[in-house]
Backbone as CSV, one residue per row, in Angstrom:
resi,resn,N_x,N_y,N_z,CA_x,CA_y,CA_z,C_x,C_y,C_z
1,MET,129.483,89.688,93.610,130.124,89.549,92.254,130.576,90.884,91.832
2,THR,131.824,90.953,91.301,132.451,92.225,90.916,132.305,92.452,89.437
3,THR,131.875,93.507,89.063,131.673,93.855,87.655,133.047,94.135,86.966
4,PRO,133.052,94.277,85.544,134.351,94.614,84.925,134.919,95.972,85.275
5,THR,133.890,96.849,85.794,134.445,98.169,86.279,134.882,98.213,87.632
6,GLY,134.802,97.077,88.327,135.247,97.102,89.749,134.215,97.226,90.786
7,SER,133.010,97.694,90.459,132.007,97.902,91.351,131.199,96.597,91.627
8,THR,130.674,96.492,92.772,129.981,95.245,93.050,128.464,95.431,92.681
9,THR,127.736,94.303,92.439,126.440,94.315,92.147,125.593,94.893,93.294
10,ARG,125.986,94.476,94.574,125.247,95.011,95.662,125.519,96.571,95.790
11,GLY,126.621,97.024,95.501,126.785,98.483,95.608,126.097,99.176,94.582
12,ARG,126.030,98.751,93.344,125.172,99.363,92.358,123.728,99.208,92.643
13,ALA,123.272,98.193,93.330,121.859,98.120,93.824,121.555,99.103,94.909
14,LEU,122.509,99.305,95.721,122.233,100.323,96.860,122.264,101.662,96.393
15,ILE,123.027,101.986,95.433,123.096,103.251,94.795,121.853,103.585,94.102
16,THR,121.267,102.646,93.362,119.997,102.828,92.658,118.943,102.978,93.627
17,LEU,118.877,102.091,94.635,117.765,102.255,95.729,117.881,103.612,96.402
18,GLY,119.147,104.020,96.644,119.363,105.393,97.181,118.738,106.456,96.247
19,GLY,119.046,106.330,94.997,118.478,107.344,93.972,116.924,107.381,93.969
20,VAL,116.314,106.181,94.137,114.864,106.172,94.131,114.275,106.887,95.424
21,ALA,115.051,106.579,96.527,114.617,107.156,97.817,114.791,108.678,97.687
22,THR,115.941,109.139,97.074,116.093,110.556,96.992,115.171,111.265,96.067
23,SER,114.802,110.447,95.059,113.738,111.047,94.103,112.384,111.272,94.898
24,PHE,112.029,110.342,95.662,110.821,110.547,96.394,111.019,111.679,97.392
25,ALA,111.996,111.806,98.110,112.321,112.889,99.022,112.330,114.246,98.373
26,ALA,112.933,114.275,97.210,112.882,115.634,96.389,111.602,115.975,95.933
27,LEU,110.717,115.010,95.641,109.347,115.235,95.201,108.589,115.922,96.409
28,ALA,108.802,115.302,97.623,108.110,115.866,98.772,108.652,117.138,99.255
29,LEU,109.927,117.472,99.113,110.584,118.590,99.634,110.855,119.672,98.765
30,ILE,111.117,119.479,97.478,111.652,120.492,96.621,110.543,120.660,95.525
31,GLY,110.188,119.573,94.868,109.208,119.698,93.673,109.383,118.714,92.613
32,ILE,108.544,118.789,91.631,108.518,117.726,90.681,109.719,117.854,89.660
33,GLU,110.302,118.975,89.456,111.397,119.205,88.542,112.577,118.500,89.125
34,ALA,112.815,118.734,90.433,114.034,118.086,91.003,113.870,116.600,91.172
35,ALA,112.611,116.166,91.434,112.416,114.679,91.552,112.596,114.040,90.211
36,GLY,112.092,114.679,89.149,112.266,114.093,87.719,113.731,114.034,87.413
37,THR,114.516,115.033,87.691,115.897,115.079,87.492,116.668,113.891,88.183
38,VAL,116.382,113.754,89.393,117.009,112.679,90.181,116.535,111.293,89.681
39,ALA,115.277,111.133,89.281,114.755,109.966,88.793,115.390,109.636,87.396
40,LEU,115.620,110.573,86.514,116.307,110.334,85.287,117.742,109.913,85.485
41,ALA,118.430,110.622,86.417,119.775,110.258,86.677,119.921,108.808,87.304
42,THR,119.029,108.498,88.125,119.009,107.147,88.620,118.823,106.092,87.605
43,LEU,117.726,106.425,86.722,117.404,105.524,85.613,118.664,105.370,84.737
44,TRP,119.378,106.392,84.371,120.521,106.357,83.559,121.527,105.465,84.219
45,PHE,121.858,105.781,85.561,122.868,104.868,86.312,122.505,103.431,86.131
46,ALA,121.240,103.109,86.487,120.893,101.720,86.488,120.989,101.137,85.031
47,ALA,120.599,101.841,84.128,120.561,101.254,82.668,121.980,101.110,82.124
48,SER,122.976,102.004,82.526,124.281,101.976,81.983,125.144,100.997,82.583
49,GLY,124.820,100.344,83.676,125.603,99.361,84.299,125.584,98.038,83.587
50,PRO,126.486,97.144,83.869,126.550,95.857,83.360,125.315,95.022,83.721
51,GLY,124.858,94.176,82.826,123.735,93.283,83.063,124.042,92.233,83.975
52,THR,123.142,91.788,84.853,123.431,90.777,85.724,122.450,89.605,85.574
53,VAL,121.351,89.905,84.798,120.353,88.782,84.659,120.822,87.740,83.627
54,GLY,120.798,86.559,84.053,121.174,85.442,83.157,122.683,85.141,83.087
55,THR,123.453,85.719,83.954,124.891,85.415,84.006,125.055,84.058,84.679
56,LEU,125.911,83.220,84.219,126.277,81.858,84.728,127.213,81.908,85.886
57,GLY,128.102,82.875,85.921,129.104,82.924,87.034,130.076,81.850,86.982
58,THR,130.305,81.165,85.834,131.247,80.075,85.758,132.639,80.621,85.379
59,ALA,133.717,80.010,85.804,135.047,80.400,85.550,135.447,80.139,84.085
60,SER,134.997,79.030,83.585,135.316,78.610,82.195,134.236,78.883,81.216
61,GLY,134.592,78.922,80.110,133.586,79.149,79.061,133.033,77.903,78.526
62,PRO,131.962,78.030,77.508,131.439,76.785,77.088,132.257,76.065,75.999
63,GLU,133.373,76.667,75.599,134.127,75.931,74.592,134.853,74.727,75.133
64,ASP,134.860,74.445,76.481,135.504,73.216,77.012,134.573,72.112,77.088
65,VAL,133.285,72.317,76.668,132.259,71.258,76.734,131.794,70.923,75.327
66,ASP,131.825,69.558,75.145,131.403,68.903,73.920,129.885,69.164,73.724
67,PRO,129.488,69.859,72.632,128.061,70.034,72.399,127.183,68.799,72.247
68,ARG,127.857,67.702,71.672,127.117,66.566,71.516,126.791,65.834,72.874
69,ALA,127.698,65.983,73.721,127.508,65.498,75.103,126.367,66.195,75.816
70,VAL,126.351,67.544,75.616,125.223,68.321,76.271,123.882,67.973,75.561
71,ARG,123.825,67.678,74.185,122.626,67.372,73.604,122.165,65.913,74.088
72,ARG,123.122,64.919,74.218,122.813,63.691,74.759,122.192,63.740,76.150
73,HIS,122.827,64.500,76.967,122.349,64.725,78.355,120.862,65.200,78.405
74,ARG,120.657,66.222,77.549,119.273,66.854,77.589,118.314,65.850,76.907
75,GLU,118.662,64.981,76.000,117.820,63.932,75.447,117.533,62.985,76.461
76,ARG,118.405,62.557,77.277,118.103,61.659,78.447,117.449,62.220,79.630
77,HIS,117.505,63.496,79.804,116.907,64.226,80.895,115.908,65.321,80.318
78,PRO,114.843,65.050,79.813,113.874,66.055,79.286,113.576,67.157,80.347
79,GLY,113.517,68.414,79.953,113.249,69.386,80.767,114.519,70.197,81.412
80,THR,115.559,69.576,81.127,116.883,70.087,81.643,117.255,71.370,80.713
81,THR,117.678,72.388,81.356,118.136,73.615,80.610,119.478,73.265,80.159
82,ILE,119.963,74.152,79.118,121.267,74.060,78.609,122.255,74.241,79.695
83,SER,122.107,75.213,80.517,123.091,75.552,81.606,123.256,74.401,82.606
84,GLU,122.147,73.783,82.962,122.143,72.559,83.791,122.858,71.475,83.092
85,ALA,122.591,71.293,81.823,123.233,70.231,81.072,124.679,70.390,80.948
86,VAL,125.224,71.617,80.711,126.648,71.966,80.661,127.266,71.667,82.040
87,SER,126.556,72.042,83.202,127.125,71.865,84.479,127.222,70.285,84.690
88,ALA,126.138,69.605,84.291,126.285,68.068,84.491,127.352,67.460,83.610
89,VAL,127.459,67.852,82.376,128.515,67.329,81.526,129.975,67.628,82.121
90,ARG,130.122,68.904,82.590,131.374,69.194,83.291,131.773,68.379,84.523
91,SER,130.675,68.146,85.283,130.925,67.324,86.542,131.009,65.860,86.195
92,GLY,130.595,65.445,85.070,130.681,64.108,84.656,129.555,63.202,85.092
93,SER,128.465,63.716,85.430,127.308,62.928,85.894,126.326,62.812,84.654
């Protein structure tokens, strides 16, 4: 998945993982000040990126789905999430 800035989610995850590993290496080799600096930089990098939790990854927005149809689907299928109901309404099932 490509983010709006052009970086991939996997790339950002690898950079964050590398920052954590570098922080531990700096702690062992240089000291706590360097490790803390690297850890803060890694935390800033990870927190400043786009969020990926909860994204649907659909090409079209919810405006093309009738909310009443989604509600009817959820009433007929208890326990269905809104995302699942939207997908089902779009596919016609």
